[in-house]
N, C-alpha and C positions, 0 to 999 in steps of 0.2 A: 504494500500500500504506500502511496506517496501523495504529498500535498502539491496541488497545482497552483492554487492561488489563495491568498488570505485577504479578507476585507474586515476592517475595523469600523463598526458603526457606533459613534459616540451618542447618537440620539435615535429617534424612531426610524425604523427601516421597514421594508416589506415583510421582514421576518419577526420583528419584535419591537415593542415600544421602549424596551430597556436597552442600555448599551450592550452590544453583542458582537461576537466574532463569527464570521462566516468562513468556513474552510471548504474550498472545493477539493474534494478528495477522490483520487482514483484508487479503487479497491482491487483493481486488476483481476486476478483469477479467483478472488474470494466472493465474486458476485452472488453465487448460488450456494455458498458453503456457510451455513449458520453454525453457531457454537456447538450444537448437539451432534454435528457431523464430523467434528474434529476430535479424534480420540484423545482423552486426557486433558483437553483444553479447559473445559469447565471446572474440573477439579483443581487444576493448577491455578486458575485465576481466582477461584474461591479461597484457596490457601493464601494467596497474596493479599486478599482482602479481609482475611480473618480478623485482623486487628483494627479494621476500619468499620465504623457504623455505616451500613449500606444505605444509599439513597433509594427512594421509591420512584418508580417510573411515573412521569407526569401524567401519562395517558391511561395507566392501568393501576389497579389496586395492589397487584402483586409486587413484592420487593424485587429489586434487581437480581438478587441471587436466585429467586424462584423462576424468574423469566429466563435466566441463563440456562437452567436445567431443561426448560421447554424448547430452547433454541432461539437465538437472536442473531441477526446479521451482524457482521463485524463492525459495520459503520455505526450501528446503534450501540454496540458495546463501547466504542470509542466516545460516542456522545455522552453516555452516562458515566464512564470512567473519568472524563474531564470534569464533570460536575462533582463527582465524589472526591477527586484529588483536591479541588478548590475548597470544598466544604471542610475536608479534613485539615486543610491548612488554615482554617479559621476565616475563610472568605464567605460572605453571605450571598450566595448565588443559588438559584434553583431551576430556572427555566432553560429548556433546550429542546431542539427538534432536529430531525433528519429528513431531508427532502430529496426526492429523485430529480434528476435532470433529464433532458431529452437525449442524453448520450449514455449508452450502455457503460456500466462500471463507474460512472461519475455521479457522485452525490454531493449535496451541500449539507454540511454539519454546522448548525447554528447553536451557539450557547452563550449564556450570560457571563459577563466578566465585570470586575470592578477596576482592575488595573492591568494595562496591556502586557507588561513583561511577564507577570505571573499567569495571566490568562492564556497566552500562547504557549508558555512553557508547560502548562497543565495538559494541553492537547498533545504536545510532542512527547510528554512523559507517557501519556496513555498509549500513544502510537508505538513508542519503544517497548512498552510492556507487552502489548498484544503481539507485535512482531516477534519479540523474544520467545513468547510462549508458543506461538505457531511453529517457529523454527527449532523448538526443543532446546533452546539455549539454557544456560544455568538460571535457576530461579532468581527473579529480580526482587530486590528489596523495595517494596512500595514506600516504605517509611522514608527512604532517602529522597524519592520524588516529592513526597509531601513536604518534607523539611525544606527542600530547595524552593518549592512553590511558596511556602510561608516566608522564607528569607527574601525572595524577590518581592513579595507583596509588601513586607515591612520596609524594604529598602526604597521602593519607588512610590509607595502610597503617600497621601498627604499626611502631614503631622497632625496630632490630635486636635489642636486648636482649629486648623484649617478644615479638617474633616468635619468637625462639629458645625462650622459655618456653612460648609458645602451642603451637608445634609439638611440643614435648616432652610437654606435657600430653595433646595429642591422641593421640600415639603410646602413651602409658600408659593410654589409654581413660579419662582423667579429664575430666569435663565442664569446658569452659573457655569463657568468654564475654567479649567485649570490651565493657567498660562505657563507655569513652570513649577518645580517642586514647592516653592514658597509663596506663590502668588495666585490669587483668584480674580476673575473678572465677573462681577455680578451685574445683571441688567443688560440692556442692549442699546445700540445707537447713542443718541444724545443723552440718555439717562444712565449710562453705564458708570459703575464705580469699581474701585479696586480694593482688595484686602491682601495685606502681606503679613502673615501671622495674625496679630490682632491690631496692627496698624492699618488704618484705612486711608482712602484718598481724601478723606475729610480731616485727617490728622495733619497738623502743621509741622514743618520741618523744625522750626525753632522750639516747639514743645518737646519733640523727641530729643533734641540736643540738650534742653533743660534737664530732662530726666536721665540722660546718659551720663552726665557728670554729677556725681553725688554731692559735691560741694555746692554746685549751682542749685541743685534741688534744695539743699538745706538753707541756702541763702534766701531763696524765694519764699520758702515756707516760713523762715524766721521773720522776714519782712512783713508777712501777713499775720504775724503773731500766733503762729501755729507751733505746737510743742515739738521740738527736735532735740536729739541728744547732743550734749557738749562734745566737741571734737576738734581735731586739728589735722592739717595735711602734713605728711612726713615723707621724706625722700630717701633717707639713709638710715643705717642701723643706729647711728648715734641719735638722730632725730626721733626715731621710734622709741628709744629708751628714755630720752629726756622728756618726750611727750607723755610717756607712761607715768613718769614721776610727777609731771604737772597735773594730769587728769586723775591719777590714782586708780588702783585696781578695784573691781574687775573691769576688763576692757574688751572692746570689739575691734578687730582690724579687718579692713576690706579694701580692695583696689578702688582707687578714685574713679576709674572708668568701670561702670558696672558690667560692661561687656567682657571684662577680663577677670579670671580667677574667682575664688570663693570667699565668702564671709566666714570668719572664725569668731565665735562668741564666747563670753564668760571665761576670758583668760585671767587666771586668779593671781599670778605673781610673775616675777621677772624670769624665772626658770621656764615657766610655761610659755611666756612670750618669746623667749630665746628659741625654744623648740618649734613654735609656730612659724617664726620668721624664717628659720632654716628650711622649713618644708614648703615655702612659697615658691612660685615660679620666678626664677631669677630675671626673667625678661620684664616683669612688672616693676616699674621704677617708683611709682607714686602711690601711696596708701592714704586712707582716711582712718585715723585712730580715734575711737569714740569711747565714751564711758558706757559700760554695760548696765542696762536697766533690767531689774528682775521683773518677770511676769510671763505671760503666755503670748505666743506669736499668732497674730491674726492677719489674714489677707482680705481686704475689702475690694470687690470688683465694681468699679464705677463705669457706667455706660451712659453717655449723653446726660450727665448731671443727675443720674439716679443710681442708687446702690442696687445692683442686680443680684449679688450673691456675696456671701462671707464664709470664710473657712478658718478653722483653728488648725494650725499647722504644727505637727509633732515630729521631732527628729527621730530617725530610726533607732530602735533600741531592741535589746534581747533580755530575756529573763532566764537567769541561771537555774540549772537543775542539780548542781553539785558534782556533776560528772563530766560534762562536755566542755570543750574549750570555747572561747568566744567565736573562733572561726567555724567550729562545728555547729554552734547554735545559729550563726548567720546562715550557714548552708541549709539548715533545717527550716529556718524562717523563709528562705528563698523558694522553698517548695510550696509555700502558700499559694493556692490557685488564684488569689487576687493579685499576686505579683507576677510580672512577666518581663520579657526582654524589651528594652526600649520603652517609649512613652505611649503604649497602646493599651494599658490595663489600669485599673484603679490605683494600683501601686506598682512601682518599679522594684526590681530586685536590688538588694543592698550590695553595692560594689565593694569588693575586697581590693582596695587600692592603697596607694601611698598616703593619701589624705586621711584615710581611716587609721593607718598606723601612727601618723603624727598626732591625730586627735587622741588616740588611746594613750600615747606616751604622756600626755598632759596629766593623766590620772595614774601614771606609773603602771599601765597595763599594756598587754600585747595581745595579738591574735591567739596566742597559745595560753593565755591566762584562763583559769577555770573559776568562774563565778560560783558563789555559794547558792544553795537552793533558794529560789525566790528573789535573789538579788537582781535589781533592774539596772542595766547599764546602757547608757546612751553611747552609740558606736560611731556617730558622725557629728561633726560640728555644725552642719547646716541642716535646714529643715525642708529643703526642696524635695518634691515628690520624685523628681528625676533621679535623686540619689537615695531613694528608699524611704523618704519621709511619708507621713500619712496626712491626709486632709479630712477634717471632720466638719461637715456643714453646720454652720451656726447662724444662717441668714435670719431666721425668725427670732433669734435671741438678741440681736444687736440693738442697743439703746439708741433712740433717735439722736441724741447728742453726738454719739460716736459715728453714726451714719452721716450726719451733717459734716462732721470733721473730715471724713474721707472724701465727701463730695467737694468740700472747700479746697482740700489739698489738690485734687485732680484739676479743679478750675484754676488754682493758683499756678500750676505748672503749665496749663493751657491744653491739657489732653482731653480728647473726647472719650477715649477708652483708657482706663488706667487701673493698675493694681496698686493699692495703697497698703503698705505693711505697717502695722502698729504693734506696740508692745503695751499690754495692760494686764491687770490681774483678772478682770472679769468684764467681758464685752457687753454684758447685759446691764451693767451699772453706769450711771452718768460719768462724765469725764472726771477721772481721778487718777493721778499718777500714770499718765499715758504719754507716750512719745510716738511720733511718726518716724520710723527708721528708714523708709525707702518709698519711692514712688516709681512704678515701672511703666514705660511707654508701650511695651509689647508683652502684656501679662499672659501667662499660660492659663487657659481656661479649662484645661482638663480636670483640675482639682474640683471645680464646681460642677462640671457635667457628670463626672464619674468619681464622686467622693469615696473615700475609704469607709466612712460611716455617714449616716444621715441622708437627707433628701437630695436627690439629684436636681440641679437647677438648669433649666434650658437656656443657658446663656448664649448659645449659638443663635437661637431664634431672637433673643434680645438684641444682639448685634445687627442681625438682618433687619429687624423691625426699626431699629434706629436709622439704618441707612435708607430703608424704604418702608415708610409707614403702611403702604399698601402696594399691591402689585402694579397699579397704574403708574406709581412713581418710579418703577424699575424698568418697565418694558415699553418700547415704542410699538405702536400697532403694526402687525404683520399681516399682509394679505397675500395668500399663496394661491397659485393657480396650477392645476394639473390638466394636461391634455390640450394645450394651446396649439398643437400642430406645428410648432416651431416658427410661426410667423410673428408672434408677439403683438398681434393687433389689440387684443383685450388689455394686456398689461400696459402697453404704450398709451392707449386711450385713457385707461384708468389713472395712470400717472398724470396725465394732462388734467383730468377732472379734479384731482386732489391737490394740485399745485397751488400754493398760496404764498404770500410774502412771508408769513411767519411760520410756514411749514416746509421743511426741506424733505422732498420725497426721493427716496432711493429706489431705483429699478435695477433688478439683477436677473440675468438669464445666462445660460451657457450654450455654446454652439458646437462643442466637440462631442464625440461619441464616447460611450462607456469604455470601449476597448482602448482608446487613445487617451483616456483620462489621466491627468497628471497625478502625481503621488499625493499632493496636498488634499486634505479632506476639509479644508476651510474655504474653498473657493466661493461656493454659493453663499456661505454664511458670512463672508467678508463684509457684505453690506450692513450686517447687524453689528459689526465691530467698528463701523465708521462713526466717530463721535459727532459728526455734523448731520447725521440722518435722523429726522423726526418721525418718519413713517417709511416702512419698507414694503415694496411690491416685488415678489419673487415668483418667477415662472419656472416650474419644474417640468421635467420630462422623464421618461423611463430610464434613460442613461444616467441622469443625475442621481435618481433614487437608488438604482441598482449599485452604482459605484460609491456613493457617499452616504446614502440615507438622507434624512431631512436635516437641514442646517438649523432647525429649531425644534423645541419640544412641544410648543403650542403655538397656534396662530389665532388671530382674531376673526378673520374671514377666510373661508376656503372656497375657491371657485372650482367646481368640478365640471369640466367640459365633457360633453358626450363623445368627443373625438379621441379621448384616451382609450386605447385598446386593452389596457391592463386593468382588470376589475379590482384587483387587490390595491392598486395605487389609489383608486378612487376612495376605497374604504379607509386607507391610511390617512388621507387628508381629512376625511370626515371625522376620524377618531381623534385627531390632534386639535381640532377647533375647540376653543374653550367654551364652557357652557353659556357664558354671556355673549358669545360671538354669533356667527351666522354661517351656514353652509348655503352656497348658491348652486342650485341644481337645475339641470336642463330637463324640462318636462318630457322631452322626446328621447331621453336616455333610457336604454332598455333596463338599466339597473336602478332606476329612480325609486321604485318601491322599497327595495332593500336598503338603499342609501338613506332614505328618509327615516326608516326605522332605526338605523344604526346611529344616526346623528344625535348627539347630546345637546347641540345648540339649535337655535332657531333655523328653520329652513326657508329659503326664498326661492321660488320657482320662476324660471324664465322660459318663454316659448315664442317662436316666430309664428305660431299659429294659435289663434284663440280656441279653435276646436280641439281641445285636448282634455281628457278626464282629470289630469292632475292640476290643470289650471282651474277647472270647475271645482275641484275639491279644495284648492287653496282659497278661492273666492268664498265658497260656502262656509269655510271654517274661520274666515277673517284673517288668514295669514297673508303675508306680503307676496306679491307676484308682479312680474313685468312680462307683458306679452304684446303682440301685434294683433289688433282686432280685425274684424272683417272689412272695416273701412280703411284699413292700412294706416291706422294711428297706433303709436306706441302708447300703451296704457300702463299706469301704475295703480295697483289696487292694494288696499289694506283695510282691515276692519270693515269689509263689505262696501267700501267707498272707492269708486273708480275716479281716477284723475287722468285726463288726457295730457300727454306730455308734448309730443310733436308729431306731425305727419311723418311717416316713414320716408317719403320722398324727399323731405327737407333735410334728412340726415344722411342718406346714402343713395347714390345712383346705382349702386351695385345691388341687384335684386336677389343674389344668391343667399340661400338660407344661412349658410355658415357665417357670412359677414354680419347679417342681422343679429345672430346669436352673440357674436363677439361684442357688438354694441350694447345689447341688453345686459350681458354679464358685467360690463364695465359700469353701466348706469346703476345696476343693482348694488354692486360693491361700493361705489362712491356714495350713493345715497345712504346705505347702511352705515358707512363710516362717518356720516354727519353732514355731507354736502346736500344742501336743500334742493328741492325740485327747481326753484327759480334760478339758483346758481348753475345747476346742471343745464337748464334750458339755455341760459345765456352763454355758457361755455360751448355748448353744442352748436349754437348758431354762429358763434365766433369761429369755431373750428371749420364750419362749412364755408364761411366767407374766405378764410385763409386757403381752404382747399380749392376753391374756385379761382383764386388769384395767384396761386403758386403751382408750378408744375410738379414740385415735389412736396407734398403736404407733410411728410415726416420731418423735413428740414425746417418748415415754418412753425411746426408745433413743438417738436422735441429738440432739446439741446443735448446732443449726444457727445459724451466725453469718453474718448478711447483711453484705456489704461496707458499711462506714459511708458515709453520704451524702457526707461530705467527700472520701472517696477516689473515690466515683463521679463527683464533679465534676471530678476531675483530667483534663486532656485525654488522649484516647486510652484512658481506662479502659474496661474491659469491662462492658457492661450485663448485668444479671441474673446476676451471677457469685456463686456460693455457695462459701464456704470453710468446711470442717469441721475443727475442731481439738479 
């Protein structure tokens, strides 16, 4: 078996509304050889899967293992193995399907994926496994494939903060795209915004700089009369010890630039300070030495002037049993199912590193020390969850005075999203013996979304809601058309109808075929990335959708021309129109009955002939419709009220049915988008005057801007792409 072609669909496609990979697979001589016809194959495969919880076939109630015994085609086995491997690697996927093609031995295997590197590796792993078993090679360790898939997923997936925001945007039906491992784009066109970690495009550069330098942070907070710890800047060993004598013990030492090194707290004497300094990164030249304040450590998350969450942060610790060493106790604690590798679980594993050794030396301990039974030992000097700390949600316990203190601190630094670290004994009491020890410009929100204890807080949604109070603030209207027959009449005319001084309309279509499609999968969607576009009109065809899928997850208006020969493509557009949008259907389409039932949105029917049962049905039910009556007038009807628009002869001299339908589709979409009948009538008459006075009406009405040569030469740029603005 061999792979002929791989297509990645980031959005809806003919095969699935979810992100999916489509593998064109040549199964060669295995076309008619199912699993039950290969001696020993089923038993060997089940042995490999013995340690993996088996997936259930999506179409049947029997488990995959039971279906194997009854006989399954190799291509179906690959499909389900790919899902099993991803699921066992901790990836939340479930949907898959296998489709025949018109060519013998060639199948399309379609399956859901979350991240492309792990997604394609899972299929290749399944292919290697099956080929190995068929060829009676040595037993393959499925565990290794699963571990590699999990490693790739962890390596290339979004970090926890970004993932939380990404998922929240998807749930809010706000378009979100991963630009690189650290940056997301939310929204479309002129309404798009960016998020990098938890720094947004609304965050000012100067506020980030204020928060990056700890002394600048303290200075600003101090000027605002907010409580901050006493401290001084030190650059040398001599300055560190003289500063310690001046401030007095216990002390805290931290790099002046918060982006470097770790904070060490509760340094009790000169010997401890000496040990700590010698464990610091020698490349760090400037430190902030501060007086240590006794109390608990709390993080307040401030979003747009409101406290969204609060956590009590606890440094990693172990409890002695009188037998095991500190290292052994840490290794036992790291088996806790709540702890995992990297920042993707409620708690991280406690690292056995040099900083731990240095911290233990402060208390004259080592990794080989054996604590007494019940003895609690803190093993790290910082309380970050990335180094094994715990986060306990205390959002509902925060006293209003402390909540306002955090809000004021974020406002003072100038941050729209901030993590404010405070030290106090009890966060539920009014301000008393409290200091602000740090303000973060890019706070990790994992601790609030996935706390070690307490109620999870949906802070990802809070950030999305701050950026976009509702979906209309995030997305420009998208009008999509399928089945335009390649001549762009409807979309060009629609663009003309929608054009206004205060609305910049983008029109996009592609002219190359699927087979010559460039590698970039962003070509059609590039109009949605243009920050000057207020409304997008996108014309799709079979080649576009087969090669790239849809460049959007939802659209506001879908125009389904009856000239599209692919029934599934019509249904796809119908499915992605939002419920508050509209589907424009042709009453003479042979699939109109099924499309009407499938539509979640309002349906608007058009017809070049009044004598049509679907026009009659629309009129009787009060739904909107556009048609040409028996007197050759274009009629708009809604709520059983007919309005004469214009005589057909005044609009077009071309009597062919297809041209009339193009005009009706454009009128229906423009009116549904908010252009009044009076405005449409005026524009239509102006269009006709220009048509009669110009030999080339396209030139007089449409300003066509070819993609500049410089842009065409960029790798993966789309050929013959036209952008109308």
